[in-house]
Residue, then its C-alpha position, 0 to 999 in steps of 0.5 A: m500500500a502506498s505510504l502517505p506523505v508527511l505533512d506539516d501542521e499547516k497542511l494537515k490543518l488544511v486537509q482536516d478542514l477540507e475533509i470536514e467541509m466535504m463531509s458536511d457537504m455530503y451530509n447536507r446533500m443527503t439530508s436534502a435529497c432524502h427529505r425531498k424524496c421521503i417526506p411530503p411537502k405538506y406535513s399532516e403529523p408532527e412525527l414521522g410515519k412508519g413509511e417515511s422512517i423506512c424510506l429515510d433509512r433506505c435512502i440514507a443507506k443507499y446514499l452512504d453506500v454509493h458515497e463509499k463506492i465512489g470514494k473507493k473507485l476514486t482512490q483506486l484511480s488515483m493509485q493507478e495514476e500515481s503508479f503510471l506516473k512513477g513508471k513514466i518518470g522511471e522510463q524517462s530517467k533511464v533515457 
């Protein structure tokens, strides 16, 4: 597995802030999408109904599953690109 680069405190803080921002954005998008899909715009009761609760559970599970799969695929593509670039650099240094 590829080793992570060593980051100074300033870069580490930037990476942490970016991660928080990305997770916050994902949460807000998920909340908005699942609310729009599962809860009717006109509320008839103050509490969630059973159907609404089930719909929200499934929607959130699917959203998180897709988010995880996309993250894994992006990581895989990034590692492949890194390996490709290292190979190209190795070829150029031999010439």
